[in-house]
C-alpha positions as CSV (number, residue, x, y, z in Angstrom):
1,X,189.1,188.1,135.0
2,X,187.1,186.0,132.7
3,X,184.5,183.7,134.5
4,X,182.3,180.8,133.1
5,X,179.2,179.6,135.0
6,X,178.6,176.3,135.4
7,X,175.7,174.1,134.6
8,X,174.4,171.9,136.7
9,X,174.4,168.9,134.3
10,X,178.1,168.9,134.1
11,X,178.9,165.4,133.2
12,X,179.4,163.8,136.6
13,X,183.2,162.2,135.1
14,X,183.8,165.5,134.3
15,X,183.1,167.4,137.3
16,X,185.1,164.9,140.1
17,X,188.2,165.8,137.3
18,X,187.7,169.0,138.3
19,X,187.3,170.1,141.7
20,X,187.3,173.4,141.3
21,X,183.6,173.2,139.0
22,X,182.5,170.9,141.3
23,X,183.1,173.8,144.1
24,X,181.2,175.8,141.7
25,X,178.1,174.1,141.3
26,X,175.3,177.6,141.9
27,X,172.7,176.4,144.4
28,X,169.0,177.3,143.3
29,X,168.7,179.9,145.8
30,X,171.8,181.7,143.7
31,X,169.6,181.0,140.3
32,X,166.4,182.4,141.4
33,X,166.9,184.1,144.3
34,X,167.4,184.0,147.5
35,X,163.8,182.1,149.7
36,X,162.5,183.7,152.6
37,X,163.9,182.1,156.6
38,X,160.4,181.0,157.3
39,X,160.2,179.2,153.4
40,X,164.1,177.9,153.9
41,X,163.6,176.4,156.8
42,X,160.5,174.9,155.7
43,X,162.1,172.9,153.0
44,X,164.8,171.4,155.2
45,X,162.0,170.2,157.5
46,X,159.1,169.2,155.5
47,X,159.6,164.9,154.3
48,X,158.9,164.6,150.2
49,X,158.2,162.0,148.3
50,X,159.6,161.7,144.3
51,X,157.4,158.6,142.9
52,X,159.7,157.9,139.9
53,X,163.7,158.4,139.5
54,X,163.5,158.9,134.9
55,X,163.7,161.6,132.8
56,X,161.3,163.8,134.9
57,X,162.9,162.2,138.1
58,X,166.4,162.5,137.4
59,X,165.7,166.6,137.1
60,X,164.0,166.7,140.0
61,X,165.7,164.7,142.3
62,X,168.5,167.6,141.3
63,X,166.5,170.8,141.4
64,X,165.1,169.5,145.0
65,X,168.5,169.0,146.7
66,X,169.3,172.3,144.8
67,X,166.5,174.6,146.5
68,X,167.2,173.5,149.7
69,X,165.0,170.5,150.1
70,X,166.6,167.9,153.1
71,X,164.5,165.0,153.8
72,X,163.8,162.9,150.3
73,X,162.5,159.4,150.0
74,X,162.1,158.6,145.8
75,X,161.1,155.0,144.6
76,X,161.2,153.4,141.7
77,X,161.1,149.6,140.7
78,X,162.8,150.3,137.0
79,X,167.0,149.4,136.5
80,X,168.5,151.2,134.5
81,X,168.8,151.2,130.7
82,X,171.6,152.2,128.3
83,X,169.1,153.8,126.2
84,X,168.2,155.6,129.4
85,X,171.9,157.7,129.9
86,X,170.4,160.3,126.5
87,X,168.7,162.4,128.9
88,X,169.0,161.0,132.7
89,X,172.0,162.2,133.0
90,X,172.0,161.0,137.3
91,X,173.0,157.4,135.3
92,X,176.4,156.6,133.6
93,X,177.4,153.4,131.7
94,X,178.8,151.8,134.4
95,X,174.9,151.7,136.6
96,X,173.0,150.3,133.5
97,X,171.2,147.2,135.4
98,X,171.0,148.9,138.3
99,X,168.5,150.3,140.1
100,X,167.5,153.6,139.0
101,X,166.2,154.9,142.7
102,X,170.0,153.8,144.6
103,X,171.3,155.4,141.8
104,X,169.6,158.6,141.4
105,X,170.5,158.9,145.7
106,X,173.9,158.3,145.4
107,X,174.1,160.6,142.4
108,X,172.2,163.5,144.0
109,X,174.5,163.2,146.9
110,X,177.3,164.7,145.1
111,X,175.5,167.7,144.9
112,X,174.2,168.1,148.3
113,X,176.2,165.6,151.0
114,X,173.9,166.5,153.6
115,X,171.0,165.8,152.4
116,X,168.8,162.5,154.0
117,X,167.4,161.0,150.9
118,X,165.7,157.2,151.2
119,X,165.7,154.5,148.0
120,X,163.2,152.5,147.4
121,X,164.0,149.8,144.7
122,X,160.6,148.8,144.7
123,X,156.7,149.1,143.4
124,X,154.4,152.0,145.0
125,X,151.3,149.6,144.3
126,X,152.9,147.4,146.7
127,X,151.2,146.8,149.9
128,X,153.8,147.8,152.3
129,X,153.5,151.2,150.9
130,X,149.9,152.0,152.5
131,X,148.1,155.0,153.5
132,X,150.3,155.7,156.9
133,X,153.2,155.6,154.8
134,X,152.0,158.3,152.2
135,X,151.2,160.5,155.8
136,X,154.5,160.4,156.6
137,X,155.1,163.5,154.0
138,X,154.0,167.0,153.6
139,X,154.0,166.5,149.5
140,X,154.2,163.5,147.1
141,X,155.4,164.7,143.8
142,X,154.9,162.4,140.2
143,X,157.0,161.4,137.9
144,X,156.1,158.5,136.5
145,X,154.5,156.4,133.3
146,X,151.9,154.6,133.3
147,X,148.2,155.2,134.6
148,X,147.5,152.6,136.5
149,X,150.9,153.6,139.1
150,X,149.2,157.3,138.9
151,X,145.6,156.6,139.6
152,X,147.4,154.5,142.3
153,X,149.0,157.3,144.0
154,X,146.4,159.8,143.4
155,X,144.1,157.4,145.6
156,X,146.7,157.0,148.0
157,X,147.4,161.0,147.7
158,X,143.3,161.5,148.6
159,X,143.0,159.4,151.4
160,X,146.2,160.6,153.4
161,X,145.2,163.6,152.3
162,X,148.2,164.7,151.1
163,X,149.3,167.6,148.2
164,X,150.2,166.0,145.1
165,X,151.6,167.7,141.9
166,X,151.4,165.3,138.5
167,X,153.3,166.1,136.0
168,X,154.5,164.4,132.2
169,X,155.9,165.1,128.8
170,X,155.4,164.0,125.6
171,X,157.8,164.8,123.4
172,X,158.1,168.8,122.9
173,X,155.1,169.7,125.6
174,X,154.7,169.4,129.0
175,X,152.6,169.7,132.1
176,X,152.4,170.4,135.6
177,X,149.4,170.4,138.0
178,X,148.3,170.0,141.6
179,X,145.9,168.3,143.3
180,X,144.4,168.9,146.5
181,X,141.6,166.5,147.8
182,X,137.9,168.8,148.2
183,X,140.0,171.9,146.5
184,X,140.7,170.7,142.7
185,X,140.1,168.1,140.5
186,X,142.2,164.2,141.1
187,X,143.9,162.5,138.2
188,X,140.7,160.6,137.8
189,X,137.6,163.3,137.5
190,X,137.7,163.3,134.2
191,X,137.2,159.9,132.1
192,X,139.8,158.8,129.6
193,X,139.2,156.9,126.7
194,X,141.1,152.8,126.7
195,X,143.4,152.0,125.2
196,X,142.7,151.0,121.4
197,X,141.6,147.8,120.4
198,X,140.8,145.8,117.4
199,X,138.6,143.2,116.7
200,X,140.2,140.0,117.7
201,X,138.7,138.6,113.4
202,X,141.4,142.0,112.4
203,X,144.3,140.6,114.7
204,X,143.4,136.8,113.8
205,X,142.7,137.6,109.9
206,X,142.4,140.4,108.1
207,X,145.2,142.4,109.5
208,X,145.5,145.8,107.2
209,X,148.2,147.6,109.0
210,X,151.3,147.2,110.6
211,X,149.8,148.1,114.4
212,X,147.6,145.0,113.9
213,X,150.9,142.5,112.8
214,X,152.5,143.6,115.9
215,X,149.5,143.5,118.3
216,X,149.4,139.9,116.5
217,X,152.6,139.3,117.0
218,X,152.8,140.4,121.0
219,X,149.6,137.7,121.7
220,X,152.0,135.1,120.1
221,X,154.9,135.7,122.3
222,X,152.7,135.4,125.0
223,X,150.8,131.9,123.2
224,X,153.8,130.6,123.2
225,X,156.3,131.5,125.8
226,X,154.1,133.6,128.0
227,X,150.7,133.7,129.8
228,X,148.0,132.0,127.8
229,X,145.0,134.1,127.0
230,X,141.8,133.2,125.4
231,X,141.4,136.7,124.4
232,X,144.8,136.9,122.4
233,X,144.3,133.8,120.0
234,X,146.6,133.8,117.1
235,X,145.0,131.0,114.9
236,X,142.6,132.2,111.8
237,X,138.9,132.9,113.5
238,X,136.8,130.5,111.9
239,X,133.9,132.5,113.6
240,X,134.4,135.6,111.9
241,X,131.2,136.8,110.7
242,X,132.7,138.1,107.2
243,X,134.0,134.9,106.2
244,X,130.7,132.7,105.0
245,X,132.4,129.3,103.7
246,X,131.5,125.9,103.9
247,X,133.9,124.5,106.8
248,X,133.6,121.1,105.1
249,X,134.6,122.3,101.5
250,X,137.8,124.1,103.5
251,X,138.8,121.3,104.8
252,X,138.6,119.4,101.9
253,X,140.5,122.4,100.0
254,X,142.9,123.2,102.5
255,X,146.5,121.2,101.4
256,X,148.8,122.7,104.8
257,X,151.4,120.4,105.4
258,X,151.4,117.9,107.9
259,X,155.0,117.0,108.4
260,X,155.9,121.1,108.2
261,X,153.0,122.5,110.4
262,X,150.8,120.0,111.1
263,X,147.8,122.4,111.3
264,X,145.5,120.2,114.2
265,X,143.5,123.0,116.3
266,X,145.1,122.3,119.6
267,X,146.8,125.5,122.2
268,X,149.2,127.3,120.7
269,X,151.6,126.6,123.6
270,X,151.2,123.1,123.5
271,X,151.4,122.7,119.8
272,X,154.5,124.4,120.1
273,X,155.5,122.1,122.7
274,X,155.2,119.2,120.9
275,X,157.2,120.0,118.4
276,X,160.2,121.0,120.7
277,X,159.6,124.7,119.5
278,X,161.1,123.8,116.3
279,X,161.7,127.1,114.3
280,X,160.8,125.7,111.2
281,X,157.8,124.0,112.3
282,X,156.6,127.3,114.1
283,X,157.1,129.1,111.3
284,X,155.4,126.9,108.5
285,X,152.7,126.8,110.6
286,X,152.3,130.2,111.2
287,X,153.6,131.4,107.5
288,X,152.2,128.9,105.3
289,X,149.6,126.4,106.9
290,X,147.4,129.0,108.6
291,X,147.9,131.4,105.8
292,X,146.2,128.3,103.6
293,X,143.2,127.9,105.9
294,X,142.6,131.6,105.5
295,X,142.5,131.4,101.8
296,X,140.0,128.5,102.5
297,X,137.4,131.5,104.1
298,X,136.4,132.9,100.3
299,X,134.4,135.6,101.1
300,X,137.1,137.3,103.0
301,X,139.3,137.6,100.1
302,X,137.1,138.9,97.4
303,X,137.5,142.9,98.0
304,X,140.9,142.5,99.7
305,X,144.0,141.3,98.3
306,X,145.2,137.5,99.4
307,X,147.1,137.0,101.9
308,X,150.4,135.3,100.0
309,X,151.8,132.4,102.2
310,X,155.3,131.7,102.7
311,X,157.5,128.2,102.7
312,X,160.4,128.2,104.9
313,X,162.7,126.4,102.0
314,X,161.9,128.3,99.5
315,X,162.7,131.5,101.5
316,X,166.4,130.1,102.2
317,X,167.0,129.4,98.6
318,X,166.5,133.4,98.0
319,X,170.0,134.8,97.2
320,X,171.7,137.0,99.6
321,X,172.0,139.6,97.3
322,X,168.6,140.1,98.1
323,X,168.2,140.1,101.3
324,X,170.6,142.8,102.4
325,X,169.3,145.6,104.8
326,X,167.4,149.0,103.4
327,X,168.8,152.0,104.1
328,X,171.8,153.2,106.6
329,X,172.7,154.8,109.5
330,X,171.4,152.7,113.2
331,X,171.1,149.0,113.2
332,X,167.7,149.2,114.8
333,X,167.3,151.2,111.4
334,X,167.5,148.8,109.0
335,X,164.7,146.9,107.5
336,X,165.4,143.5,106.8
337,X,164.5,141.4,103.2
338,X,162.2,138.0,104.1
339,X,165.1,136.0,104.9
340,X,166.4,138.4,107.2
341,X,163.3,138.1,109.3
342,X,163.0,134.5,108.5
343,X,166.5,134.1,110.2
344,X,165.8,136.6,112.9
345,X,162.9,134.1,113.9
346,X,164.8,131.2,114.0
347,X,167.7,132.7,116.2
348,X,164.8,134.3,118.7
349,X,163.1,131.8,118.9
350,X,165.8,129.3,120.0
351,X,167.3,131.9,122.4
352,X,163.7,132.2,124.2
353,X,163.4,128.1,124.5
354,X,166.5,128.3,126.3
355,X,165.1,131.0,128.4
356,X,162.2,128.4,129.0
357,X,164.4,125.4,129.5
358,X,166.8,127.6,132.1
359,X,163.2,128.5,134.5
360,X,162.5,125.1,134.7
361,X,158.7,123.7,133.9
362,X,155.7,125.5,134.0
363,X,158.0,128.4,133.6
364,X,156.7,131.5,131.5
365,X,158.3,134.6,129.6
366,X,156.7,138.2,130.2
367,X,157.7,140.5,127.1
368,X,159.4,143.2,127.9
369,X,160.8,145.5,124.4
370,X,163.7,145.7,126.4
371,X,164.2,142.4,126.0
372,X,166.3,142.2,123.7
373,X,165.5,138.6,122.5
374,X,161.6,138.9,123.6
375,X,162.0,142.3,121.5
376,X,163.3,140.8,117.9
377,X,161.3,138.0,118.0
378,X,157.9,140.0,117.7
379,X,160.2,142.2,115.3
380,X,160.2,139.0,112.7
381,X,156.8,137.9,113.4
382,X,155.9,141.1,112.8
383,X,157.3,141.7,109.8
384,X,156.6,138.0,107.9
385,X,152.9,138.8,108.2
386,X,153.2,142.1,107.1
387,X,154.8,140.5,104.1
388,X,152.2,137.6,103.8
389,X,149.5,140.7,103.9
390,X,151.6,143.2,101.4
391,X,152.1,145.8,103.5
392,X,156.0,147.5,103.7
393,X,157.9,145.9,106.3
394,X,159.0,147.7,109.4
395,X,162.4,148.3,111.1
396,X,163.1,147.0,114.0
397,X,163.6,150.9,115.7
398,X,159.5,151.5,114.1
399,X,158.1,148.7,115.6
400,X,159.7,149.0,119.0
401,X,157.7,152.5,118.8
402,X,154.7,151.0,117.6
403,X,154.4,148.0,120.0
404,X,154.7,150.5,123.1
405,X,152.9,153.4,121.3
406,X,155.6,155.5,122.1
407,X,156.9,158.7,121.1
408,X,160.8,160.1,121.7
409,X,161.5,161.9,124.7
410,X,163.2,165.4,125.4
411,X,165.7,166.0,127.9
412,X,164.8,170.1,127.7
413,X,160.9,169.1,128.4
414,X,161.9,166.8,131.2
415,X,164.4,169.7,132.3
416,X,161.7,172.7,132.4
417,X,158.8,170.5,134.0
418,X,161.2,169.7,136.8
419,X,161.8,173.0,137.3
420,X,158.0,173.9,137.7
421,X,157.3,170.9,139.9
422,X,159.4,172.6,142.4
423,X,158.3,176.0,141.8
424,X,154.3,175.0,142.7
425,X,156.0,173.0,145.7
426,X,157.1,175.9,147.5
427,X,154.0,177.9,146.4
428,X,152.3,174.9,148.8
429,X,154.5,174.7,151.4
430,X,154.6,179.3,151.6
431,X,150.8,178.4,152.3
432,X,150.2,180.0,148.9
433,X,147.7,177.1,147.3
434,X,145.6,179.8,146.3
435,X,148.7,180.9,143.8
436,X,149.3,177.4,142.2
437,X,148.3,176.5,138.5
438,X,148.1,174.1,135.9
439,X,150.5,175.2,133.9
440,X,151.3,173.5,130.4
441,X,154.5,174.2,128.2
442,X,154.0,174.1,124.1
443,X,155.9,173.8,121.3
444,X,155.4,176.9,119.6
445,X,155.1,180.1,121.3
446,X,151.1,181.7,121.3
447,X,150.3,184.9,120.0
448,X,151.9,186.4,122.6
449,X,155.2,184.8,122.7
450,X,154.8,182.3,125.7
451,X,155.9,178.9,125.4
452,X,154.5,178.8,129.3
453,X,150.9,178.5,129.8
454,X,149.6,178.8,133.6
455,X,145.6,178.3,134.0
456,X,143.8,177.7,137.5
457,X,143.4,174.5,138.8
458,X,139.6,173.1,138.1
459,X,137.1,171.9,141.1
460,X,136.7,168.4,142.0
461,X,133.8,166.8,139.7
462,X,131.1,166.3,141.3
463,X,130.0,163.3,139.7
464,X,134.4,161.8,140.0
465,X,133.8,158.1,141.2
466,X,137.1,158.6,143.1
467,X,136.9,161.6,144.9
468,X,133.4,162.2,145.5
469,X,132.4,161.8,149.5
470,X,130.4,158.8,148.4
471,X,131.4,157.0,145.3
472,X,129.0,155.2,143.1
473,X,129.0,154.0,139.6
474,X,126.7,151.9,137.6
475,X,128.2,149.4,134.7
476,X,126.0,147.5,132.5
477,X,126.7,143.6,131.6
478,X,125.4,140.4,131.4
479,X,125.1,138.6,134.4
480,X,124.9,135.2,132.6
481,X,127.8,135.8,130.7
482,X,129.9,137.9,132.9
483,X,132.3,135.8,135.2
484,X,133.3,136.4,139.0
485,X,137.1,136.5,137.2
486,X,136.3,139.0,134.3
487,X,134.4,141.0,137.3
488,X,138.0,141.1,139.4
489,X,140.5,141.8,136.6
490,X,138.4,144.0,134.2
491,X,135.7,146.3,135.6
492,X,137.5,146.3,139.3
493,X,140.9,146.2,138.7
494,X,141.5,147.2,134.6
495,X,138.2,149.7,134.3
496,X,138.5,151.4,138.0
497,X,142.2,150.8,139.3
498,X,142.3,148.9,142.7
499,X,145.1,146.8,143.3
500,X,143.0,144.2,146.0
501,X,139.4,144.9,146.1
502,X,137.0,142.8,148.2
503,X,133.6,142.6,147.3
504,X,130.2,142.1,149.5
505,X,126.6,141.6,147.5
506,X,124.1,143.9,148.8
507,X,121.3,141.3,149.2
508,X,120.5,141.4,152.8
509,X,123.2,138.5,153.3
510,X,126.1,140.0,152.9
511,X,127.3,138.0,150.7
512,X,131.3,137.8,149.8
513,X,131.8,137.4,146.4
514,X,135.7,138.4,145.9
515,X,138.1,138.3,149.3
516,X,141.3,140.2,148.8
517,X,142.3,137.5,151.0
518,X,144.1,134.3,148.9
519,X,142.4,130.9,149.0
520,X,138.8,132.7,150.5
521,X,137.0,132.6,147.6
522,X,139.1,131.4,144.4
523,X,136.1,128.8,143.9
524,X,134.1,132.1,142.6
525,X,136.0,132.8,139.9
526,X,134.7,130.8,136.7
527,X,131.2,131.3,138.1
528,X,128.8,133.8,136.6
529,X,127.4,136.3,138.4
530,X,123.9,135.2,138.2
531,X,125.1,132.0,140.1
532,X,125.3,134.1,143.4
533,X,122.0,136.0,142.7
534,X,123.2,138.9,141.1
535,X,120.5,140.6,138.7
536,X,119.4,143.8,137.5
537,X,119.6,146.6,140.0
538,X,121.8,144.6,142.4
539,X,124.2,146.2,143.8
540,X,128.1,146.1,145.0
541,X,130.2,147.3,147.8
542,X,133.5,147.2,146.7
543,X,136.4,147.9,149.2
544,X,140.1,148.6,148.9
545,X,141.9,148.6,151.9
546,X,145.4,149.2,150.8
547,X,143.7,152.6,149.0
548,X,141.7,153.3,151.7
549,X,138.8,153.4,148.8
550,X,135.5,152.2,148.9
551,X,133.1,152.5,145.9
552,X,129.0,151.1,145.2
553,X,128.6,149.4,141.8
554,X,125.4,149.4,140.3
555,X,124.7,146.6,138.0
556,X,122.6,146.9,135.3
557,X,121.5,143.9,133.2
558,X,121.7,143.8,129.4
559,X,121.5,141.5,126.6
560,X,122.5,144.0,123.8
561,X,125.5,144.8,124.4
562,X,127.5,145.1,120.8
563,X,130.0,142.8,120.1
564,X,133.3,141.8,121.5
565,X,132.0,144.2,124.7
566,X,132.2,143.1,128.0
567,X,130.7,145.7,130.0
568,X,130.1,149.6,130.2
569,X,130.4,152.3,132.4
570,X,127.2,153.9,132.8
571,X,127.0,158.3,133.0
572,X,128.6,161.2,132.5
573,X,127.6,161.4,128.8
574,X,128.5,164.8,128.8
575,X,131.5,165.1,130.1
576,X,132.8,161.3,128.6
577,X,135.8,161.3,126.6
578,X,135.2,160.9,122.9
579,X,135.2,157.0,121.3
580,X,138.5,157.0,119.3
581,X,137.1,157.4,115.5
582,X,136.2,154.8,113.6
583,X,138.9,153.5,111.0
584,X,138.8,154.8,107.6
585,X,137.4,152.0,105.2
586,X,139.8,150.8,102.6
587,X,140.5,153.4,99.5
588,X,142.9,150.4,97.9
589,X,142.4,146.7,97.5
590,X,145.8,145.9,98.9
591,X,146.3,145.7,102.8
592,X,147.5,148.4,104.2
593,X,147.2,150.7,101.6
594,X,147.5,153.6,104.2
595,X,151.0,152.5,105.3
596,X,152.3,151.6,101.9
597,X,153.2,154.6,100.3
598,X,154.4,156.2,103.8
599,X,158.5,155.9,105.2
600,X,159.4,153.3,107.7
601,X,158.9,155.6,111.1
602,X,156.9,156.3,113.8
603,X,156.6,159.1,113.9
604,X,153.3,159.4,112.2
605,X,151.9,157.4,114.3
606,X,153.0,159.2,117.2
607,X,151.6,162.1,116.0
608,X,148.0,160.6,115.3
609,X,147.9,159.4,119.3
610,X,149.5,162.9,120.5
611,X,147.2,164.0,122.9
612,X,148.8,167.0,125.0
613,X,147.3,170.4,125.1
614,X,148.5,173.0,123.4
615,X,147.2,176.0,124.5
616,X,147.8,179.5,122.8
617,X,146.9,182.1,125.7
618,X,148.8,183.0,128.7
619,X,145.7,184.0,130.1
620,X,144.6,182.0,133.3
621,X,140.8,180.5,132.5
622,X,139.7,177.6,134.5
623,X,140.9,175.1,132.3
624,X,137.3,173.6,132.5
625,X,135.9,176.7,130.8
626,X,138.8,176.0,127.6
627,X,136.9,174.1,125.2
628,X,139.5,172.5,122.6
629,X,137.5,174.1,118.8
630,X,139.9,173.4,116.0
631,X,138.5,176.5,114.3
632,X,139.1,178.5,117.1
633,X,142.3,181.3,116.8
634,X,143.4,179.7,120.3
635,X,144.8,176.1,118.9
636,X,144.6,173.4,121.1
637,X,145.8,170.0,121.3
638,X,144.2,167.1,124.1
639,X,146.8,166.5,126.6
640,X,148.3,163.2,127.0
641,X,149.1,160.3,129.2
642,X,152.9,158.9,129.0
643,X,154.4,156.3,129.4
644,X,158.1,157.1,131.0
645,X,157.6,160.6,131.4
646,X,153.2,161.1,130.9
647,X,150.7,164.2,131.1
648,X,148.8,164.7,133.8
649,X,144.5,164.6,132.2
650,X,142.9,167.7,132.1
651,X,138.7,168.4,131.4
652,X,137.6,168.6,128.2
653,X,140.7,169.8,126.9
654,X,142.4,166.9,128.2
655,X,140.5,164.1,127.1
656,X,143.6,162.2,127.7
657,X,145.4,158.9,125.2
658,X,146.0,155.9,126.6
659,X,150.5,153.7,128.8
660,X,152.5,149.8,128.1
661,X,156.2,152.0,128.3
662,X,159.3,152.6,127.1
663,X,160.3,154.9,130.8
664,X,164.2,154.7,128.5
665,X,164.6,156.6,125.6
666,X,161.1,157.0,124.7
667,X,157.7,157.6,126.0
668,X,154.9,155.0,126.1
669,X,151.3,156.2,125.7
670,X,148.7,154.4,127.1
């Protein structure tokens, strides 16, 4: 009699139609062998928390119930998108728009109806999930998609003294590691490079790569429809040090149309509202008037190809035969012509305008690459600007990929990593912590034909500002130019990952600079640090009660910071993550020359941003002793912090690449 083994991935609707196959579903014990009774009892009684129900999370939840875990809580803020369905097998088309955590729970219960699963459609950074909440669990498993949430869970597990299994994938590469307070490195023990940024004058005046135009388009969305940010200005930068020009002469030569664009230097949003968000006027201001204004900055174009303004009326006269989409295949992979992107710009502006009106006076929109009108707007605006600056235009697919620094997710990689998470969990629950490892999944076998490479866990970094007994950092800034709001948002929250910091100045008076209680210190926000007596050598006591985390900040006053650098964290120089390499000088006078010879694809950018360690040895050295040498026969690649299913960073070999996010069918890198 012939028998056929049934895959745990058999589609839910087909198994429902075939009870025999559903009943034949093998348990994890049948697949890997029976567990000892003591361990099996431990699985059924322990409580575990799964953070994230996306690519890795779906596989992990299935594995947990098949292994015998009975008490599981899962939390995820996201809802299901159609692009999730290619690999997040717990979801079906009928679930689109519903809570990932809730649907994952319902689907997993079909594997094991006796399991006790609690689902939360919420953010793990919500204050409700405090240290006491984390202490309810014997084990926490991360399946996250962004660095901020990873940092937060890391700190909560340290505060609660609960083991954390961190994991992530990036394409064919993946990693699993275990974090235990006082015994291993924590997630933040090693510095990670900040997200790649570009000088404001490059974005506003002299873009040379498609990514510059995409960043500009995202800034434009926020300036028009979202929360305005002075650091995201999109109009020509008259303070560009490279543009040595005479403003009076420029004004005389600027012939921009007052009727079409009104080039008055006012708030972008204020001007757009005054026009009623008229798409044609917006178009002519952004792609004609502002470009003509840029052309008056003569020095900018002596060694660059000058931009070519676009006029709405002239574009509409282009014959439609010249505007057919380039290429075949999926609609999102077509590259339109200038007229096509102009029409897409018009339609998206009209749709976003309607959304603002529906929300009411003072409403703001939030850019989301999974929101079609928002994505259409950025695609159209970015491509029109690429055309102005003589770059090859990109498909919507490519723009979406580059907008979130994302690379394709591989379902099989998620499945392998989820299995490894459970194996590490079994070691912890079996009191075999000494056997826990950091495990890397490589794209190709190493010389010993191994794809999975285990490494010994690293010890805590004594200089870590998170898990050391007395966390302390030194920050260099200009106390006369840094305001309290910047200290709170850019330094404490963004750089040091705090959620609700309270800051007290160690001045002998206990002066409260920042309070997490709403309204208590808002009057301080726009004052300079020097207004409170903060100077070179001042010390700030910072507490985040949600994270049960205290940090001492030593202030060094400096008036010699580099341009566009607001602050620097001093110390850890030997282990400091390498700064991104400076862009090469242009070798061709045409803007975007490096891209112009390339086909329209996001794979090139993804490969350059790939930051996953590739280890070619199956021995077990401490990961801290493994040096990344490009000339070594044991080839290594840095590890990544991917956005939906990203990987955890490990020491020098894991100089992590910076997370915004498609946790759908793609992984967003920092």
